C-alpha positions as CSV (number, residue, x, y, z in Angstrom):
1,M,-27.4,6.1,23.7
2,R,-30.3,3.8,24.8
3,P,-33.1,2.6,22.6
4,S,-35.7,4.0,24.9
5,E,-34.1,7.4,24.7
6,T,-34.2,7.5,20.8
7,R,-37.0,9.6,19.5
8,I,-38.2,8.6,16.2
9,S,-40.2,11.5,14.3
10,S,-42.1,11.1,11.2
11,E,-39.9,13.7,9.4
12,D,-38.0,12.2,6.5
13,R,-34.7,13.7,7.6
14,T,-34.7,11.6,10.9
15,P,-32.3,8.7,10.6
16,A,-33.2,5.1,11.1
17,V,-32.5,3.7,14.6
18,L,-29.4,1.9,13.3
19,L,-26.8,3.7,11.3
20,P,-25.7,2.1,7.9
21,Y,-22.6,0.4,9.3
22,Q,-24.6,-1.1,12.2
23,Q,-27.2,-2.2,9.8
24,A,-24.6,-3.9,7.6
25,W,-23.1,-5.7,10.6
26,C,-26.6,-7.0,11.8
27,A,-27.5,-8.0,8.2
28,D,-24.4,-10.2,7.8
29,Q,-25.5,-13.7,8.5
30,S,-22.1,-15.3,8.2
31,P,-21.5,-18.0,10.9
32,V,-18.3,-16.2,11.8
33,K,-17.8,-12.5,11.3
34,L,-15.2,-10.1,12.6
35,C,-15.2,-6.3,12.9
36,E,-12.1,-4.1,13.3
37,K,-13.4,-0.8,14.4
38,S,-13.0,2.6,15.9
39,R,-13.7,3.3,19.6
40,R,-17.1,4.3,20.7
41,I,-19.1,4.0,17.4
42,G,-21.9,2.1,18.9
43,L,-21.2,-1.3,17.2
44,S,-21.8,-3.3,20.4
45,W,-25.1,-1.4,20.8
46,G,-26.1,-2.5,17.3
47,E,-25.0,-6.1,18.2
48,A,-27.3,-5.9,21.2
49,A,-30.2,-4.9,18.9
50,D,-29.7,-8.0,16.8
51,T,-29.1,-10.3,19.7
52,A,-32.3,-9.2,21.6
53,L,-34.3,-10.1,18.5
54,L,-32.6,-13.5,18.2
55,A,-33.1,-14.5,21.8
56,A,-36.8,-13.3,21.6
57,S,-37.6,-15.4,18.5
58,A,-39.0,-18.9,18.8
59,K,-36.5,-20.1,16.2
60,G,-33.7,-18.2,17.9
61,M,-30.9,-19.5,20.2
62,D,-29.0,-18.6,23.4
63,A,-26.5,-15.9,23.2
64,W,-23.3,-15.7,25.2
65,Y,-21.5,-12.3,25.5
66,I,-17.9,-12.1,26.6
67,G,-16.3,-8.8,27.3
68,Y,-12.9,-8.4,29.1
69,N,-14.3,-6.8,32.2
70,K,-17.5,-6.7,34.4
71,D,-18.6,-3.2,33.2
72,M,-18.7,-4.2,29.6
73,A,-20.8,-7.3,30.5
74,L,-23.3,-5.3,32.4
75,E,-23.5,-2.6,29.7
76,F,-24.2,-5.1,27.0
77,I,-26.9,-6.8,29.0
78,R,-28.5,-3.4,29.8
79,D,-28.4,-2.5,26.1
80,C,-30.2,-5.9,25.2
81,A,-32.8,-5.1,28.0
82,G,-33.3,-1.6,26.5
83,W,-33.8,-3.1,23.0
84,A,-36.3,-5.6,24.3
85,K,-38.4,-2.8,25.8
86,H,-38.0,-0.8,22.5
87,Y,-39.3,-3.9,20.6
88,Q,-41.9,-4.5,23.2
89,L,-40.6,-8.0,23.6
90,A,-41.5,-10.2,26.6
91,A,-38.3,-10.5,28.6
92,G,-37.5,-10.9,32.3
93,E,-35.4,-8.5,34.4
94,I,-31.7,-8.6,34.5
95,E,-30.5,-11.3,36.8
96,E,-27.2,-11.5,38.6
97,T,-26.4,-15.2,39.0
98,E,-23.5,-17.3,40.3
99,E,-22.7,-19.9,37.7
100,V,-20.2,-22.7,38.6
101,F,-17.6,-23.9,36.1
102,V,-15.4,-26.9,36.7
103,E,-12.0,-27.5,35.2
104,G,-10.1,-30.5,36.6
105,D,-9.8,-30.0,40.3
106,D,-10.5,-26.3,40.0
107,R,-14.0,-25.3,41.1
108,Q,-14.8,-21.6,40.6
109,S,-17.9,-19.5,40.8
110,V,-18.2,-16.8,38.1
111,L,-20.7,-14.0,38.2
112,A,-22.9,-13.8,35.1
113,F,-25.6,-11.4,34.0
114,V,-28.7,-12.9,32.4
115,I,-31.9,-11.9,30.6
116,R,-34.5,-14.6,30.0
117,F,-37.1,-14.3,27.2
118,A,-40.5,-15.7,27.0
119,S,-39.2,-17.7,23.9
120,G,-37.1,-19.8,26.4
121,W,-33.8,-18.4,25.2
122,R,-31.5,-16.2,27.2
123,I,-28.7,-13.8,26.8
124,T,-25.8,-14.3,29.2
125,A,-22.8,-12.2,29.9
126,L,-19.8,-14.2,31.1
127,S,-16.2,-13.7,32.0
128,S,-13.6,-14.4,29.3
129,R,-12.4,-17.7,30.8
130,P,-12.4,-20.2,27.7
131,S,-13.8,-23.0,29.9
132,N,-17.0,-20.9,30.3
133,L,-18.1,-21.9,26.9
134,R,-17.9,-25.7,27.3
135,G,-21.2,-27.4,26.7
136,K,-22.8,-24.2,25.4
137,Q,-24.8,-23.7,22.2
138,G,-25.9,-20.6,20.4
139,R,-24.2,-17.3,19.5
140,V,-21.0,-16.2,21.0
141,I,-20.1,-12.5,21.0
142,I,-16.5,-11.7,21.8
143,D,-16.2,-8.0,22.4
144,E,-12.9,-6.1,22.4
145,A,-11.3,-9.3,21.5
146,A,-7.8,-7.9,21.1
147,F,-7.7,-7.2,24.8
148,H,-8.5,-10.7,26.0
149,E,-5.6,-12.5,27.7
150,Q,-6.4,-15.9,26.2
151,L,-8.0,-15.0,22.9
152,G,-6.6,-18.0,21.0
153,E,-8.1,-20.5,23.6
154,L,-11.2,-18.5,23.7
155,L,-11.7,-18.6,20.0
156,K,-11.1,-22.5,19.9
157,A,-13.8,-22.9,22.5
158,A,-16.2,-20.5,20.7
159,M,-15.7,-22.2,17.3
160,A,-16.9,-25.5,18.7
161,L,-20.4,-24.0,18.9
162,L,-20.4,-23.9,15.1
163,M,-21.0,-27.7,14.9
164,W,-24.5,-27.2,16.2
165,G,-25.5,-24.2,14.1
166,G,-24.1,-21.6,16.4
167,Q,-22.6,-18.2,15.5
168,V,-19.4,-16.4,16.5
169,H,-19.1,-12.6,16.4
170,I,-15.8,-11.1,17.1
171,I,-15.6,-7.3,17.6
172,S,-12.6,-5.2,18.6
173,T,-10.4,-2.2,18.2
174,H,-6.8,-2.9,17.6
175,D,-4.0,-3.5,20.1
176,G,-0.9,-3.8,18.1
177,V,0.1,-5.4,14.8
178,D,1.3,-8.7,16.5
179,N,-1.9,-9.1,18.5
180,P,-3.8,-12.4,17.8
181,F,-6.8,-10.3,16.7
182,N,-4.9,-8.6,14.0
183,E,-3.3,-11.9,13.0
184,L,-6.8,-13.3,12.7
185,I,-8.0,-10.4,10.5
186,N,-4.9,-10.9,8.3
187,D,-5.6,-14.7,8.0
188,V,-9.2,-14.0,6.9
189,R,-8.0,-11.5,4.3
190,A,-5.4,-13.9,3.1
191,G,-8.1,-16.5,2.5
192,K,-6.8,-18.8,5.1
193,K,-10.1,-18.6,7.1
194,P,-13.6,-18.4,5.4
195,Y,-15.0,-15.7,7.7
196,S,-16.5,-12.3,7.0
197,V,-14.6,-9.0,7.9
198,H,-16.1,-5.6,8.5
199,R,-13.9,-2.5,9.0
200,I,-15.4,0.7,10.4
201,T,-13.1,3.7,11.0
202,F,-14.1,6.8,13.0
203,D,-14.3,8.9,9.8
204,E,-16.5,6.4,8.1
205,A,-18.9,6.3,11.1
206,V,-19.1,10.1,11.2
207,E,-19.8,10.2,7.5
208,Q,-22.6,7.7,8.0
209,G,-24.3,9.8,10.7
210,L,-22.6,9.1,14.0
211,Y,-22.3,12.8,15.2
212,R,-25.8,13.5,13.8
213,R,-27.1,10.7,15.9
214,I,-25.3,12.1,19.0
215,C,-26.9,15.5,18.3
216,L,-30.3,13.8,18.0
217,R,-30.0,12.1,21.3
218,L,-28.8,15.2,23.1
219,G,-31.3,17.5,21.5
220,K,-28.6,19.5,19.9
221,E,-28.8,21.1,16.4
222,W,-26.4,19.5,13.9
223,T,-24.1,21.8,12.0
224,P,-21.0,21.1,9.8
225,E,-18.9,23.4,12.1
226,G,-20.0,21.6,15.2
227,E,-19.3,18.2,13.7
228,A,-15.7,19.3,12.6
229,A,-15.0,20.7,16.1
230,W,-16.3,17.5,17.7
231,C,-14.1,15.3,15.4
232,K,-11.1,17.4,16.2
233,E,-11.8,17.2,19.9
234,I,-11.9,13.4,19.7
235,R,-8.7,13.1,17.7
236,D,-6.9,15.5,20.0
237,F,-8.0,13.4,23.0
238,Y,-6.4,10.2,21.5
239,G,-3.4,12.1,20.2
240,E,-0.6,9.6,19.0
241,D,-3.0,6.7,19.6
242,A,-5.6,8.1,17.1
243,S,-4.4,5.9,14.2
244,E,-4.9,2.7,16.2
245,E,-8.0,3.7,18.3
246,L,-9.8,5.6,15.6
247,D,-8.5,4.6,12.2
248,C,-8.2,0.8,12.6
249,I,-4.4,0.9,12.1
250,P,-2.5,-1.4,14.5
251,K,0.6,0.0,16.1
252,N,4.1,-1.1,15.6
253,G,3.4,-1.4,11.8
254,G,6.8,-0.3,10.5
255,G,9.4,-2.3,8.8
256,K,9.8,-4.7,5.9
257,W,6.7,-6.8,5.1
258,L,8.4,-9.7,3.2
259,N,11.6,-11.2,4.6
260,R,14.4,-12.2,2.3
261,A,14.3,-15.9,3.2
262,L,10.7,-16.1,2.2
263,I,11.2,-14.5,-1.2
264,E,14.3,-16.5,-2.1
265,S,12.6,-19.8,-1.2
266,R,10.1,-19.0,-4.0
267,M,12.8,-18.1,-6.6
268,S,14.1,-20.3,-9.5
269,P,17.2,-19.8,-11.6
270,Y,15.3,-21.2,-14.6
271,T,12.8,-18.3,-14.8
272,P,14.2,-15.5,-17.0
273,V,13.7,-11.7,-16.8
274,I,13.5,-10.2,-20.3
275,R,14.5,-6.5,-20.3
276,Y,13.8,-4.4,-23.3
277,D,15.1,-0.8,-23.1
278,Q,14.9,2.0,-25.6
279,T,16.7,5.3,-26.0
280,D,15.3,8.8,-26.0
281,A,16.2,9.0,-29.8
282,F,13.9,5.9,-30.4
283,G,10.9,7.9,-29.1
284,L,11.5,10.7,-31.7
285,L,11.3,8.2,-34.7
286,P,8.1,8.1,-36.8
287,E,5.7,5.8,-35.2
288,P,5.5,3.2,-38.1
289,R,9.3,2.8,-37.9
290,R,9.1,2.2,-34.2
291,A,6.3,-0.3,-34.7
292,R,8.4,-2.3,-37.2
293,E,11.4,-2.4,-34.9
294,V,9.3,-3.5,-32.0
295,A,7.6,-6.1,-34.2
296,D,11.1,-7.5,-35.1
297,W,11.9,-7.8,-31.3
298,I,8.6,-9.5,-30.7
299,E,9.3,-12.1,-33.4
300,E,12.8,-12.8,-32.4
301,T,12.6,-12.6,-28.6
302,L,9.1,-12.7,-27.2
303,Q,7.3,-15.1,-29.6
304,P,9.8,-18.0,-29.0
305,L,9.1,-17.7,-25.3
306,L,5.4,-17.9,-26.0
307,D,5.7,-20.8,-28.4
308,G,7.4,-22.8,-25.7
309,L,4.5,-22.6,-23.2
310,D,2.2,-25.5,-22.5
311,K,-0.9,-24.7,-24.4
312,T,-3.2,-26.7,-22.1
313,R,-2.5,-24.3,-19.1
314,V,-4.5,-21.2,-18.3
315,S,-2.8,-17.9,-17.8
316,F,-3.1,-14.6,-16.0
317,V,-1.3,-11.3,-16.3
318,G,-0.3,-8.4,-13.9
319,E,1.3,-5.2,-15.0
320,D,2.8,-2.1,-13.4
321,F,3.1,0.8,-15.8
322,A,5.8,3.3,-16.3
323,R,6.9,5.4,-19.2
324,S,10.4,6.9,-18.6
325,G,11.2,7.2,-14.9
326,D,10.7,3.6,-13.7
327,R,10.1,0.5,-15.6
328,T,6.9,-1.1,-16.9
329,V,6.9,-4.7,-15.6
330,I,4.6,-7.4,-17.0
331,V,4.2,-10.7,-15.1
332,P,2.3,-13.6,-16.9
333,L,1.4,-16.5,-14.5
334,L,0.6,-20.1,-15.8
335,Q,-1.4,-22.3,-13.5
336,S,-0.1,-25.9,-13.4
337,K,-2.1,-29.0,-12.9
338,D,-1.5,-28.9,-9.1
339,L,-2.9,-25.2,-9.1
340,I,0.5,-23.7,-8.4
341,L,1.1,-20.4,-10.1
342,K,4.4,-19.8,-11.8
343,P,5.7,-17.1,-14.1
344,P,7.2,-18.5,-17.3
345,F,9.2,-15.1,-17.6
346,I,8.9,-11.6,-16.4
347,L,9.1,-8.8,-19.0
348,E,10.4,-5.3,-18.2
349,L,10.3,-2.3,-20.5
350,G,12.4,0.7,-20.1
351,N,11.8,4.1,-21.7
352,M,9.3,2.5,-24.1
353,P,6.8,4.8,-26.0
354,F,3.1,4.4,-25.2
355,A,2.2,3.0,-28.7
356,Q,4.9,0.3,-28.4
357,Q,3.9,-0.7,-24.9
358,E,0.4,-1.2,-26.3
359,Q,1.9,-3.2,-29.2
360,I,3.8,-5.5,-27.0
361,M,1.0,-6.0,-24.4
362,Q,-1.5,-6.6,-27.2
363,H,0.7,-9.4,-28.6
364,L,1.3,-11.0,-25.2
365,L,-2.3,-11.1,-24.2
366,A,-3.3,-12.5,-27.5
367,K,-0.7,-15.2,-27.5
368,L,-0.7,-16.4,-23.9
369,P,-2.4,-19.8,-23.7
370,N,-6.0,-19.6,-22.4
371,L,-5.8,-16.2,-20.9
372,R,-8.5,-15.9,-18.1
373,G,-7.7,-12.5,-16.6
374,A,-5.3,-9.5,-16.7
375,A,-5.1,-6.9,-13.9
376,L,-3.4,-3.7,-15.3
377,D,-2.2,-0.7,-13.5
378,A,-4.6,2.2,-14.4
379,R,-3.0,5.0,-12.3
380,G,-1.9,8.1,-14.2
381,N,-0.6,7.3,-17.6
382,G,-1.2,3.6,-17.2
383,Q,-4.9,4.2,-17.6
384,S,-4.6,4.6,-21.4
385,L,-2.9,1.2,-21.9
386,A,-5.4,-0.5,-19.4
387,E,-8.4,0.9,-21.2
388,A,-7.1,-0.1,-24.6
389,M,-6.6,-3.7,-23.5
390,R,-9.9,-3.7,-21.9
391,D,-11.4,-2.6,-25.2
392,A,-9.5,-5.2,-27.1
393,F,-10.2,-8.2,-24.8
394,G,-13.3,-7.2,-22.9
395,A,-14.0,-6.0,-19.3
396,E,-14.6,-9.6,-18.2
397,V,-11.0,-10.4,-18.9
398,V,-9.0,-7.1,-18.4
399,E,-9.5,-5.1,-15.3
400,A,-8.1,-1.5,-15.1
401,V,-7.1,-1.4,-11.4
402,M,-6.9,1.9,-9.5
403,L,-4.4,1.0,-6.8
404,S,-5.3,2.5,-3.4
405,E,-4.8,1.8,0.3
406,N,-8.0,-0.2,0.5
407,W,-7.0,-2.2,-2.5
408,Y,-3.6,-3.1,-1.0
409,R,-5.3,-3.8,2.4
410,S,-7.5,-6.4,0.8
411,H,-5.2,-8.1,-1.7
412,T,-1.7,-8.1,-0.3
413,A,-2.5,-10.6,2.5
414,P,-3.5,-13.3,-0.1
415,F,-0.4,-12.6,-2.0
416,K,1.9,-13.1,1.0
417,A,-0.1,-16.2,1.9
418,A,0.6,-17.7,-1.6
419,L,4.3,-17.1,-1.1
420,E,4.2,-18.7,2.3
421,D,2.2,-21.8,1.3
422,G,4.0,-22.2,-2.1
423,T,1.0,-21.8,-4.3
424,L,3.0,-18.9,-5.9
425,D,6.4,-20.2,-6.9
426,G,9.1,-20.0,-9.5
427,L,9.9,-16.3,-9.3
428,P,13.1,-15.3,-11.2
429,R,16.2,-15.5,-9.1
430,D,17.1,-11.9,-9.8
431,E,18.5,-9.1,-7.7
432,D,16.0,-6.5,-8.9
433,I,13.0,-8.6,-8.4
434,L,14.2,-9.5,-4.9
435,N,14.7,-5.8,-4.0
436,D,11.4,-4.8,-5.4
437,L,9.6,-7.3,-3.2
438,R,11.7,-6.3,-0.2
439,A,10.7,-2.7,-0.9
440,F,7.1,-3.4,0.5
441,E,6.8,-1.8,4.0
442,L,3.9,-1.6,6.4
443,V,2.7,2.1,6.1
444,R,-0.1,3.0,8.4
445,G,-0.6,-0.7,8.9
446,V,-1.1,-1.5,5.2
447,P,1.7,-3.1,3.0
448,R,2.7,-0.4,0.5
449,I,5.6,0.6,-1.7
450,P,7.0,3.8,-0.2
451,D,7.5,7.0,-2.2
452,S,11.2,6.7,-2.3
453,R,12.9,5.3,-5.4
454,T,15.7,2.7,-5.5
455,K,18.3,2.0,-8.1
456,G,18.4,-1.3,-10.1
457,A,21.5,-3.3,-11.0
458,D,21.8,-1.3,-14.2
459,G,21.5,2.1,-12.5
460,R,18.0,2.9,-13.6
461,K,15.4,4.0,-11.1
462,R,12.9,1.4,-9.7
463,H,9.9,1.8,-7.5
464,G,8.9,-1.7,-6.5
465,D,7.7,-2.2,-10.1
466,A,8.0,-6.0,-10.2
467,A,6.4,-6.4,-6.7
468,I,3.3,-4.5,-7.8
469,A,3.0,-6.4,-11.0
470,L,3.3,-9.7,-9.1
471,V,0.5,-8.7,-6.7
472,L,-1.6,-7.6,-9.6
473,A,-0.9,-11.0,-11.4
474,H,-1.9,-12.9,-8.3
475,Y,-5.0,-10.8,-7.9
476,A,-6.0,-11.6,-11.5
477,S,-5.6,-15.3,-10.7
478,R,-8.0,-15.0,-7.7
479,E,-10.6,-12.5,-9.0
480,L,-10.6,-12.7,-12.8
481,N,-11.5,-16.0,-14.4
482,A,-13.5,-15.3,-17.4
483,G,-13.1,-18.5,-19.3
484,P,-11.6,-18.9,-22.9
485,V,-10.9,-15.6,-24.7
486,R,-11.7,-15.2,-28.4
487,V,-9.6,-12.2,-29.4
488,A,-10.4,-12.5,-33.0
489,S,-13.9,-11.6,-32.5
490,R,-13.0,-8.3,-30.9
491,K,-12.0,-5.1,-32.5
492,V,-8.5,-4.3,-31.5
493,R,-7.5,-0.6,-31.3
494,R,-4.5,0.3,-33.4
495,S,-4.5,-3.2,-35.0
496,S,-3.1,-1.9,-38.2
497,R,0.1,-0.8,-36.4
498,M,0.5,-4.1,-34.6
499,T,1.7,-6.0,-37.7
500,R,5.2,-6.1,-39.1
501,G,5.8,-3.9,-42.2
502,Y,3.3,-1.2,-41.3
């Protein structure tokens, strides 16, 4: 697909030259940006469109393209030349030059492809040797980064260009879960590096018009049946590798996500787990009687714990909901002066009726010191409790979270990083909490709790309940920080049932 071959008609149905995911990539002006992508979706072609404009601008800069073989380098330069003609930009012909790079006593000539623009800037395609970037300035494009033999050294050399206002663009499909490219992606998602990340799967590219664009270029009529057949053909071609090559899921992604040593290093014997279980008979009692009994438990057990908290600290909450099968787990976190997050306790509710879960959660959120955010599980039956608390405390404080694969992909990496660097600490030294965290597995390359249930120390079923609540609490500390909450100014649903003696 070359720019000179793209026919733009005046009909409204004809798509823009760049597809939405290509446009989003080009529009991102982050100094360092990464893209994990499917094969053959034209992202490098979109990068060439942006790079040609950059080099042609009087306020632009040189660009240095690094692929892992000669064919990639020549293809990118040709795409840039095609875009230059499409834009009617003043540019020279493609040059093949021998550039000499020196490293110690090693003197080696490297073939480079170059386009020079009237602006004085140029686009050069180099080999992937890290020393090639020494003394350079401008934009560096590292294509199919996962397949470079010295990616770590190459990235160090590229990042040096940022000191002089340069840019680093890193594009690749995956090549295994332990590859430096995948590790870099995870570091960015964990907040360890302040870069921008794009993710474009094959299905997303097709949804945004990839096959329609192919039909336009080939002069074929687009049909839903033709698109479905083409997608099946592509997936059949990749076979077992389709997940990695098309769906951005690195291989070798099975196994436990958190190791026991890491979890135990963040545990404390001084953090209690409060478990409050009810019988089936309790659920059949009149609701006012249940409310009175739970109010007694709140006064005798929960409130003394809340009274002992440092009132100058800010707090956050995460909750994983269950009614009768698993447990509802509620994790409050207090942020200390050194910004370390610690749970003062973890609360587990077993077989607790909906109304009484709301009663307990309402009291907890109202009495925690300086509550800044609560992330509550809103899947299935949990949605009712999450919405009730959002009504009571406001959407700026309480978020009803619909957990999904994309949510886990974005927010589990920062959680693991917090355990690793100790900014999340003081978890209860408890067998069930440990096993819940150990239950996390890499499923399709994303940390998830698998469908299978486990048994807790008391014989009750568990489904990673505490692990999910902890991830949600940590998410609340990062993403929700609404400032002081004034609960008294809000109407609280069912407030007449939340008091003792109803």
